[in-house]
C-alpha positions in Angstrom: 89.2 116.0 77.2 85.7 114.8 76.5 82.6 114.2 78.6 81.0 110.8 78.5 78.6 111.8 75.8 81.4 112.8 73.5 81.3 116.6 73.8 84.7 118.2 74.1 85.8 120.4 77.0 87.4 123.7 76.1 91.1 124.3 77.0 90.4 126.1 80.3 87.6 123.8 81.4 89.7 120.7 80.6 92.6 122.2 82.6 90.3 122.7 85.6 89.0 119.1 85.4 92.6 117.7 85.2 93.7 119.9 88.2 90.6 118.7 90.2 91.6 115.1 89.6 95.2 115.9 90.6 94.0 117.6 93.8 91.9 114.6 94.8 94.8 112.3 94.0 97.2 114.4 96.1 94.9 114.4 99.1 94.3 110.7 98.8 90.5 111.1 98.3 88.5 108.2 97.0 86.5 110.3 94.6 86.7 113.5 92.6 83.9 115.9 93.6 82.6 119.3 92.6 84.5 120.7 95.7 87.7 119.7 94.0 86.7 121.6 90.9 86.0 124.7 93.0 89.3 124.4 94.7 91.0 124.0 91.3 89.2 127.1 89.9 90.1 129.3 92.8 93.7 128.2 92.9 94.3 128.1 89.1 94.5 131.8 88.6 93.7 135.0 90.5 91.8 136.2 87.4 89.6 133.1 87.2 86.0 134.0 86.5 84.8 132.3 89.7 87.1 134.4 91.8 86.1 137.5 89.8 82.4 136.7 90.3 83.0 136.2 94.1 84.8 139.6 94.2 81.9 141.2 92.3 79.2 139.8 94.7 81.2 140.3 97.9 84.2 142.7 97.9 85.3 142.3 101.5 88.7 140.5 101.5 87.9 138.6 104.8 84.9 136.9 103.0 87.3 135.4 100.4 89.6 134.1 103.1 86.6 132.6 104.8 85.6 131.0 101.6 89.0 129.4 101.2 88.9 128.2 104.8 85.4 126.7 104.5 86.3 125.0 101.3 89.4 123.5 102.9 87.3 122.2 105.8 84.8 120.6 103.5 87.6 118.9 101.5 89.1 117.5 104.7 85.8 115.8 105.5 85.8 113.8 102.2 86.3 110.0 102.3 89.9 108.8 101.8 90.9 106.1 99.4 91.7 102.7 100.7 95.3 101.8 99.7 95.9 98.5 98.0 98.3 96.0 99.2 101.9 96.9 98.7 101.2 100.6 98.8 99.9 100.8 95.2 98.4 104.1 94.3 94.6 104.2 93.8 93.3 106.7 91.2 90.2 108.6 92.5 87.0 107.8 90.7 84.5 110.3 89.5 81.7 110.9 92.0 78.1 111.0 90.8 78.0 114.8 91.7 81.1 115.3 89.6 79.6 113.6 86.6 76.3 115.4 87.0 78.1 118.7 87.1 79.8 117.9 83.8 76.5 116.9 82.2 74.9 120.2 83.4 77.8 122.1 81.8 77.2 120.2 78.6 73.5 121.2 78.7 74.5 124.9 79.1 76.7 124.5 76.0 73.9 123.0 74.0 71.7 125.9 74.8 74.0 128.1 72.8 76.1 129.9 75.4 79.6 130.8 74.8 81.8 128.1 73.3 79.8 126.6 70.5 80.2 122.8 70.5 82.7 122.9 73.4 82.0 123.2 77.1 83.9 126.3 78.2 85.0 127.4 81.7 82.0 129.8 82.2 79.5 127.0 81.6 81.4 124.7 84.0 81.4 127.4 86.7 77.6 127.9 86.3 77.1 124.1 86.6 79.4 123.8 89.7 77.4 126.6 91.5 74.3 124.4 91.2 75.9 121.6 93.2 74.4 121.3 96.8 77.8 120.7 98.4 79.3 123.8 96.7 76.2 125.9 97.6 76.6 124.8 101.2 80.2 125.9 101.3 79.2 129.2 99.7 76.5 129.9 102.3 78.8 129.0 105.2 81.3 131.5 103.9 78.6 134.2 103.6 78.2 134.1 99.8 75.0 133.6 97.8 75.4 131.1 95.0 72.6 132.8 93.1 74.4 136.2 93.3 77.7 134.6 92.3 76.0 133.0 89.4 74.5 136.3 88.3 78.0 137.8 88.5 79.3 135.0 86.3 76.6 135.7 83.7 77.3 139.4 83.8 81.1 139.0 83.4 80.4 136.5 80.6 78.2 139.0 78.7 80.7 141.8 79.2 83.5 139.7 77.7 81.3 139.1 74.6 80.6 142.7 73.9 82.1 143.7 70.5 84.6 146.4 70.1 83.0 149.6 68.8 83.4 150.0 65.1 86.0 152.6 64.1 84.5 155.3 61.8 87.1 157.3 59.9 86.2 160.9 59.2 85.0 161.7 55.7 86.9 164.4 53.9 84.4 167.0 52.5 84.4 167.9 48.8 84.5 171.6 49.6 88.2 171.8 50.7 89.1 175.4 51.3 90.9 177.1 48.5 94.6 177.9 49.2 93.9 181.5 48.4 91.9 181.8 51.5 95.0 181.5 53.7 95.4 184.4 56.2 97.2 187.5 55.0 100.8 187.9 56.0 101.7 184.2 55.3 105.2 184.1 53.9 105.6 183.4 50.2 108.4 181.1 51.2 105.9 178.7 52.8 106.8 175.1 52.3 105.2 173.3 49.4 104.7 170.3 51.7 102.7 172.5 54.1 100.5 173.7 51.3 100.0 170.2 50.0 98.7 169.1 53.4 96.3 172.0 53.5 95.0 171.5 50.0 95.5 167.8 49.2 92.9 167.4 46.5 93.4 170.6 44.5 95.7 170.5 41.5 95.0 174.1 40.6 95.6 175.7 44.0 97.5 179.0 43.8 100.6 179.3 45.8 100.3 182.4 48.0 102.2 185.5 46.8 103.4 184.0 43.5 100.4 184.1 41.2 101.2 180.6 40.0 99.5 177.3 40.7 101.0 175.0 43.3 102.2 172.3 40.8 104.0 175.0 38.8 105.6 176.5 41.8 106.7 173.1 43.1 108.2 172.3 39.7 110.2 175.5 39.7 111.5 174.8 43.2 112.6 171.4 42.2 114.5 172.6 39.1 116.1 175.3 41.2 117.5 172.9 43.8 121.2 172.2 43.5 122.2 168.8 42.1 
């Protein structure tokens, strides 16, 4: 999906816009508004960044139920579409506020936020929170749009943090000589055990034999039954 200026919407952002249009259509509203987009964001997924930001700014569960109720009341007050003759369905038009929200999201994308040349969901959420009708619903429900906005930015930055680089340990050159093994070690020790203890030495002496490890291993191999 593309904005009027040609900039593409990211997959999640486009999904929210389509769902907002569908919600306005189901309710029989004359226009698609930012309130429809908020409703789409909150109902799309429990892990939506807008819901997560609201949880971060206000953790009491009753506040979130209040937000859903205030949003529902605001949606019920929107103008209904006038049906055409014969009961033909009328597709809702984009409201000026809806178009302005998309353009603000596009401006966020151009300033080099997440998403490169696409408008992503985070940018769309930040834009929607600047809409007066959305801010009014937020305040009625006991939320601060500025605090929710700050939470969105914080969550966005957290998701961009790179995974710490994995540093493998460096094996030192001074690997202990096999002859430094504790006294009392059985001379029947496994060659595999010795090779793990002394992986870089070809002249390690096998304990209790007086021979180097490669020689001892060769003897053991020749002595094994066919």
